[in-house]
C-alpha positions in Angstrom: 0.0 0.0 0.0 1.0 3.6 -0.4 1.4 5.6 2.9 0.3 9.2 3.2 3.0 11.9 3.6 4.6 11.8 7.1 3.3 15.4 7.8 -0.3 14.3 7.1 0.1 11.2 9.2 1.5 13.2 12.1 -1.4 15.6 12.0 -3.8 12.7 12.5 -1.7 10.9 15.0 -1.2 14.0 17.2 -4.9 14.8 17.3 -5.8 14.8 21.0 -2.4 13.4 22.0 -0.9 14.6 25.3 2.7 13.4 24.8 4.8 11.4 22.4 8.1 10.1 23.8 10.2 10.9 21.8 8.5 12.6 18.9 11.5 12.8 16.7 11.8 9.0 16.8 8.2 8.7 15.7 9.0 11.0 12.7 12.0 8.7 11.9 9.9 5.6 12.2 7.2 7.0 10.0 9.7 8.2 7.4 11.4 4.8 7.3 8.0 3.1 7.1 7.0 5.2 4.1 10.4 4.8 2.4 10.3 0.9 2.8 6.5 0.7 2.3 6.4 -1.3 5.5 3.7 -0.7 8.2 4.7 0.1 11.8 3.7 -2.3 14.6 1.4 -0.4 16.9 0.7 -2.1 20.3 -2.1 -1.6 22.8 -2.4 -3.8 25.9 -5.8 -4.2 27.6 -6.4 -6.1 30.8 -10.0 -7.4 30.7 -10.7 -6.4 34.3 -14.3 -5.3 33.6 -16.8 -6.6 31.0 -18.1 -3.3 29.8 -16.3 -0.5 27.9 -17.2 3.2 27.9 -16.2 6.2 25.9 -13.1 6.7 28.1 -11.8 3.4 26.7 -12.7 4.4 23.2 -10.2 7.3 23.3 -7.2 5.0 22.9 -9.1 2.5 20.7 -10.0 5.3 18.3 -6.3 6.3 18.2 -5.5 2.7 17.3 -8.1 2.9 14.5 -6.5 6.1 13.1 -3.1 4.2 12.9 -5.0 1.4 11.3 -6.6 3.7 8.7 -3.2 5.1 7.9 -2.1 1.6 6.9 -0.2 0.5 10.0 -0.4 -2.9 11.7 -2.1 -2.8 15.0 -1.8 -5.4 17.7 -4.4 -5.6 20.5 -3.0 -7.5 23.5 -5.6 -9.2 25.7 -3.7 -9.1 29.0 -5.1 -12.4 30.4 -1.8 -13.0 32.2 -1.1 -9.4 33.4 -4.7 -9.2 34.7 -3.8 -12.0 37.1 -1.3 -9.7 38.6 -3.5 -6.6 38.6 -2.3 -3.3 37.3 -1.3 -1.0 40.3 -1.5 2.1 38.1 -3.4 4.8 39.9 -4.2 2.6 42.9 -3.8 3.6 46.5 -4.0 0.0 47.6 -3.3 -3.4 46.3 -5.8 -4.3 43.6 -7.3 -7.8 44.0 -6.5 -10.3 41.3 -9.2 -11.7 39.0 -9.9 -15.4 38.5 -9.1 -16.9 35.1 -12.8 -17.5 34.5 -13.6 -13.8 35.1 -10.8 -12.8 32.7 -12.0 -15.2 30.0 -15.6 -13.9 30.1 -14.5 -10.2 30.2 -12.2 -10.7 27.3 -15.0 -12.0 25.1 -17.3 -9.0 25.7 -14.2 -6.7 25.4 -13.4 -7.9 21.9 -17.1 -7.6 20.9 -17.1 -4.0 21.9 -13.7 -3.1 20.7 -14.8 -4.4 17.3 -17.2 -1.5 17.1 -14.2 0.8 16.7 -11.4 -1.3 15.2 -11.4 -3.1 11.9 -11.4 -6.7 13.3 -10.3 -8.2 10.0 -7.1 -6.1 10.1 -6.4 -6.4 13.9 -4.0 -8.9 15.3 -5.3 -10.1 18.6 -2.9 -11.9 20.9 -3.0 -13.1 24.5 0.0 -12.3 26.6 -0.3 -15.6 28.6 1.1 -17.2 25.4 4.6 -15.9 26.2 4.5 -14.6 29.8 3.0 -17.9 30.9 6.1 -19.7 29.5 8.7 -17.8 31.6 10.3 -19.9 34.3 11.1 -18.7 37.8 14.7 -18.3 36.7 13.4 -16.1 33.9 11.4 -14.0 36.3 14.5 -13.4 38.4 16.5 -12.4 35.3 13.7 -10.0 34.3 13.5 -8.5 37.8 17.2 -7.7 37.7 16.6 -5.2 34.9 14.9 -2.6 37.1 15.9 -1.3 40.5 13.6 -0.6 43.5 14.6 3.0 43.4 13.3 3.2 39.8 10.1 1.6 40.8 9.5 4.0 43.6 9.8 6.9 41.1 6.2 6.0 40.1 3.7 8.4 41.7 1.3 5.7 42.9 4.1 3.7 44.5 5.9 6.7 46.0 2.7 8.0 47.5 1.8 4.7 49.0 5.4 4.2 50.3 5.3 7.7 52.0 1.9 7.0 53.5 3.1 3.7 54.9 0.5 1.9 52.7 1.2 -1.7 51.7 2.8 -2.4 48.3 3.0 -6.1 47.4 6.1 -7.4 45.7 4.1 -8.8 42.8 3.0 -5.3 41.9 6.6 -4.5 40.9 6.3 -7.3 38.4 3.4 -5.7 36.5 5.4 -3.0 34.5 8.1 -5.6 33.8 5.4 -8.0 32.4 3.9 -5.2 30.3 7.3 -4.2 29.0 8.1 -7.8 28.1 5.0 -7.7 25.8 6.8 -5.0 23.8 10.0 -7.1 23.6 8.1 -10.2 22.5 6.0 -8.3 19.9 8.8 -6.0 18.7 6.5 -3.0 18.8 7.3 0.3 17.1 4.7 2.3 19.0 2.8 1.6 22.2 -0.3 3.5 23.2 -1.6 4.2 26.6 -3.3 6.8 28.9 -1.2 9.4 30.7 -1.4 7.1 33.8 0.5 4.4 31.8 3.6 6.5 31.1 5.9 4.6 33.5 4.8 1.2 32.2 5.3 2.3 28.6 8.8 3.6 29.3 9.8 0.4 30.9 8.9 -1.3 27.6 11.5 1.0 25.9 14.1 0.1 28.5 13.6 -3.7 28.1 13.6 -3.4 24.3 17.0 -1.5 24.4 18.3 -4.2 26.7 17.3 -6.8 24.2 19.0 -5.0 21.4 15.8 -3.8 19.7 15.1 -0.3 18.4 12.9 1.0 21.3 9.2 1.8 20.9 7.8 5.3 20.8 5.4 5.9 23.7 2.2 7.8 22.8 0.0 9.0 25.7 -3.7 9.9 25.4 -5.6 11.9 28.0 -8.0 10.3 30.5 -11.5 11.4 29.4 -13.3 13.4 32.0 -16.7 11.9 32.8 -20.2 13.4 32.4 -19.9 15.0 35.9 -17.1 17.3 34.5 -14.8 16.5 37.4 -13.6 12.9 37.6 -12.2 10.6 34.9 -14.9 8.6 33.2 -15.5 5.4 35.3 -18.4 3.1 36.1 -17.3 3.5 39.7 -18.1 7.2 39.6 -21.3 6.7 37.6 -20.2 9.3 35.2 -19.8 7.1 32.1 -21.3 6.6 28.7 -21.1 2.9 27.8 -20.2 1.8 24.3 -23.0 -0.8 24.5 -25.4 1.9 26.0 -29.0 2.0 24.7 -29.2 4.8 22.1 -31.6 6.9 24.1 -29.4 6.7 27.2 -26.3 7.5 25.1 -27.9 10.6 23.6 -29.2 11.8 26.9 -26.0 11.2 28.8 -24.0 13.0 26.1 -26.2 16.1 26.6 -25.5 16.1 30.3 -21.7 16.9 30.0 -20.6 20.5 30.9 -20.2 22.9 28.0 -16.4 23.1 28.6 -16.1 19.5 27.6 -17.9 19.7 24.3 -14.8 20.3 22.2 -12.6 17.7 23.9 -15.3 15.1 23.4 -15.5 15.9 19.7 -11.8 15.7 19.4 -11.3 12.5 21.4 -14.3 10.3 20.9 -15.9 11.2 17.6 -15.0 10.6 13.9 -15.5 14.2 12.8 -12.6 15.4 10.6 -9.8 17.8 11.6 -11.3 20.5 9.4 -14.7 20.1 11.1 -13.0 20.4 14.5 -11.9 24.0 13.7 -15.5 25.0 13.0 -16.8 23.2 16.1 -14.3 25.1 18.3 -16.0 28.3 17.1 -19.6 26.9 17.3 -19.1 25.8 21.0 -18.6 29.5 21.9 -21.4 30.8 19.8 -24.1 28.1 20.3 -23.1 25.5 22.9 -26.7 24.1 23.2 -27.1 23.1 19.6 -23.4 22.1 19.3 -23.9 19.7 22.2 -27.0 18.2 20.5 -24.8 17.7 17.4 -22.2 15.9 19.7 -24.9 13.7 21.2 -26.2 12.9 17.7 -22.7 12.2 16.4 -21.8 9.8 19.3 -25.1 7.9 19.0 -24.8 7.7 15.3 -21.3 6.1 15.5 -22.6 3.3 17.7 -26.3 2.9 16.6 -26.4 4.2 13.0 -28.2 7.1 11.5 -31.7 5.7 12.3 -30.8 5.0 15.9 -29.5 8.6 16.3 -32.6 10.1 14.8 -34.9 8.0 17.0 -32.8 9.0 20.1 -33.1 12.7 19.2 -36.9 12.3 18.8 -37.1 10.4 22.1 -35.2 13.2 23.9 -37.4 15.9 22.5 -40.6 14.0 23.5 -39.6 13.0 27.0 -37.4 15.9 28.2 -38.5 18.9 26.2 -42.2 18.1 25.7 -42.5 15.9 28.8 -44.4 13.3 26.8 -44.3 9.5 27.1 -42.4 8.4 23.9 -44.1 6.7 21.1 -41.9 3.6 21.4 -42.5 3.1 25.2 -43.5 -0.5 25.8 -47.0 -1.4 27.0 -47.6 -4.0 29.7 -51.1 -5.4 30.4 -52.3 -6.9 33.7 -55.5 -8.7 34.6 -58.2 -6.5 35.9 -58.4 -7.0 39.7 -54.8 -8.2 40.0 -52.3 -6.5 42.3 -48.6 -6.0 41.6 -45.6 -4.4 43.3 -44.0 -1.6 41.3 -40.7 -3.2 42.1 -41.8 -6.5 40.4 -43.2 -4.6 37.4 -40.0 -2.8 36.8 -38.0 -6.0 37.2 -40.2 -8.0 34.7 -40.1 -5.1 32.2 -36.2 -5.0 32.4 -36.3 -1.3 33.0 -33.3 -1.6 35.4 -30.4 -4.0 35.7 -31.3 -5.4 39.1 -33.8 -5.1 42.0 -31.0 -3.4 44.0 -30.8 -0.7 41.4 -34.6 -0.3 41.4 -34.7 0.1 45.2 -31.9 2.7 45.2 -33.7 4.6 42.4 -37.0 4.5 44.2 -35.5 5.8 47.4 -33.8 8.6 45.5 -37.1 9.7 43.8 -36.2 8.3 40.4 -39.4 6.3 39.9 -42.8 7.9 39.2 -46.3 6.8 38.3 -48.4 9.3 36.5 -45.9 12.0 37.5 -46.1 11.0 41.2 -42.8 9.9 42.8 -43.0 6.4 44.3 -40.4 5.9 47.1 -42.0 3.0 49.0 -40.3 -0.1 47.6 -43.4 -2.2 48.6 -45.8 0.1 46.8 -48.5 -1.9 45.0 -50.9 -1.2 42.1 -54.3 -2.8 41.9 -55.6 -2.7 38.3 -59.3 -1.9 37.9 -61.2 -2.0 34.7 -59.8 0.5 32.2 -56.9 1.6 34.4 -53.9 3.0 32.7 -50.6 4.3 34.2 -47.5 6.0 32.8 -44.4 4.6 34.5 -41.1 6.5 34.4 -37.9 4.9 35.7 -34.8 7.1 35.9 -34.4 9.9 33.4 -35.1 8.1 30.2 -37.0 4.8 30.7 -40.8 4.8 30.2 -43.6 2.2 30.1 -47.4 2.2 29.8 -49.3 -0.1 32.2 -52.9 -1.1 31.4 -55.5 -3.4 32.8 -56.9 -6.1 30.5 
């Protein structure tokens, strides 16, 4: 294939990037790649610690896709071995290890979701247990000799825990070595990661040098701020937009972000062109409301198609702006004279993920019947002849309840 000019490639690669270490080596690698008509080997390691991905994860996956579209060879590492250790990055305490069964199940859903962003047919998918699992104890000792304790304690998370007299398990020191060994095994030219992964990525450079390889370039992407506008996007903070999110929820959540995040979301998680970004930067200042609607539409369209985005926009206008029950709200019928708990109705209708979530939502005033908030988790409805109710669960879930 024919590669684009290095300058054009760099413009795309640097979009949204926080740091490239070192940038001059990336230029050299791209120049050599174009001259020899040989793609670079781009590596991203992902530990399947959770089954669901959100837009925060998509930031790096989209950067991988950009490299892919530029003609380079991307390698997605499923860290089934490193997940057994547990990445200590950003942790203020030892992270519990996952079971092999958890990792296997999470990896499957991870690949399904990553496939919505990457071209699966052009993605090399590998599991680092294939090589890390073969290292003997003697090999671990030799690998451990390549880094000093002093170097490890340079890491912010380790140094803070050390100063605060918080425990650091010895196996946590092995994590960056294991991740770095991935780079050696795969002979990567570039490794991607969040800004919190900088130490681990640099260890990969050191180990490659030690092995006589030309070291990888480390490219760091920012951690996406969540919908609350404060913390990084995370399910733990309940400020996330899931890649597998229902279209209506995706659209509504995207509209909930603060105005000062509109441009960065366009830059980091959407497929709008670089030329469009320049116009958006100006539109955000002049008309943040409609620009945010365009953002919500764009994100929803990327994961649910044009029709899904149009329906989600219509749903939002009906439910939030006009305060109407949406046309596509499901209808559930109950025998006249029968009595049912609201909790059970919501569960049977799959309007929440669990009874625990429903109970929390009810106590917080997130469930209403004909616009009246229902906080009693044992509240019951007795259906009389011709009775009809409008049930609202959370901000965006609706159902019609009728007697039959």
